[in-house]
LODO-408776 format. One line per 3 residues: number of its first residue (from 1); their letters; for each residue x, z, y of C-alpha. Coordinates in steps of 0.2 Angstrom, whole numbers, plus 5000, padded with zeros to 4 digits. Layout:
NUM	A	X:Z:Y  ...;
***
This chain:
1	MTS	4999:5001:4998  5005:4995:5017  5010:5009:5029;
4	FPV	5000:5008:5045  5015:5008:5055  5023:4992:5046;
7	RRK	5003:4984:5050  5005:4989:5067  5022:4980:5069;
10	LAV	5018:4965:5060  5002:4964:5072  5012:4967:5087;
13	LPF	5026:4953:5080  5015:4936:5087  5013:4943:5105;
16	ALL	5032:4948:5106  5035:4929:5100  5023:4922:5112;
19	PLG	5036:4921:5128  5047:4913:5116  5035:4899:5114;
22	VLA	5033:4897:5132  5052:4894:5135  5054:4882:5121;
25	GCS	5037:4874:5128  5048:4867:5143  5056:4849:5140;
28	GEN	5061:4834:5150  5067:4817:5152  5082:4813:5164;
31	SET	5079:4830:5167  5086:4849:5163  5074:4866:5163;
34	NCS	5077:4883:5164  5060:4893:5163  5055:4909:5162;
37	VNA	5038:4915:5160  5031:4911:5177  5044:4900:5183;
40	CTV	5055:4886:5179  5070:4877:5188  5071:4858:5185;
43	TFD	5086:4848:5189  5082:4830:5189  5094:4816:5188;
46	RGV	5092:4804:5204  5091:4784:5201  5080:4785:5183;
49	DAS	5063:4790:5179  5066:4808:5178  5050:4822:5173;
52	ASI	5048:4840:5163  5034:4846:5156  5034:4866:5161;
55	LGV	5022:4877:5164  5009:4867:5156  5009:4852:5167;
58	KAE	5018:4838:5171  5033:4837:5185  5040:4820:5190;
61	LVK	5052:4816:5204  5046:4801:5213  5057:4798:5227;
64	VEG	5069:4806:5238  5071:4800:5257  5087:4809:5264;
67	QMV	5082:4828:5263  5066:4823:5258  5059:4826:5239;
70	TLK	5042:4818:5234  5035:4826:5217  5020:4822:5207;
73	IGG	5015:4841:5200  5001:4839:5188  4991:4827:5198;
76	QTV	4996:4829:5214  5009:4821:5225  5019:4833:5236;
79	TVP	5033:4829:5248  5045:4843:5251  5059:4845:5262;
82	AGE	5076:4853:5254  5077:4871:5257  5058:4873:5258;
85	GEQ	5042:4874:5249  5025:4869:5246  5010:4872:5236;
88	AEG	5005:4859:5220  4993:4861:5208  4993:4882:5210;
91	FDV	5012:4879:5210  5024:4886:5221  5037:4870:5223;
94	SVQ	5054:4874:5233  5067:4861:5235  5082:4870:5231;
97	SVT	5095:4856:5231  5098:4837:5235  5114:4829:5231;
100	KDQ	5119:4811:5226  5115:4812:5208  5102:4827:5208;
103	VVV	5087:4836:5215  5085:4855:5210  5068:4862:5211;
106	KIS	5060:4877:5207  5041:4877:5202  5032:4894:5200;
109	NNG	5017:4902:5197  5009:4906:5215  4996:4919:5207;
***
């Protein structure tokens, strides 16, 4: 017969592993992701089609003009100046850096 503490531990196990599933759910094309439970930093490669599936939505790099970055988050297009932030599809979107090769964006739940 299984003791009560062992059953309790087995019942809690799926909930303990849930954050690992969320972290593993980040993926991308021509991008790198670094995600926590409620935020992701995405490094997009420039000059190619770059996207990432994060926090349950698709984030795409649409274009970069100087320090202005246009992204598509879910179904909403947003233009964000480097060093600043905007909101799109219920997320806070901030552009952390723009170089000739990459764009680094932080996307987080705003609620």
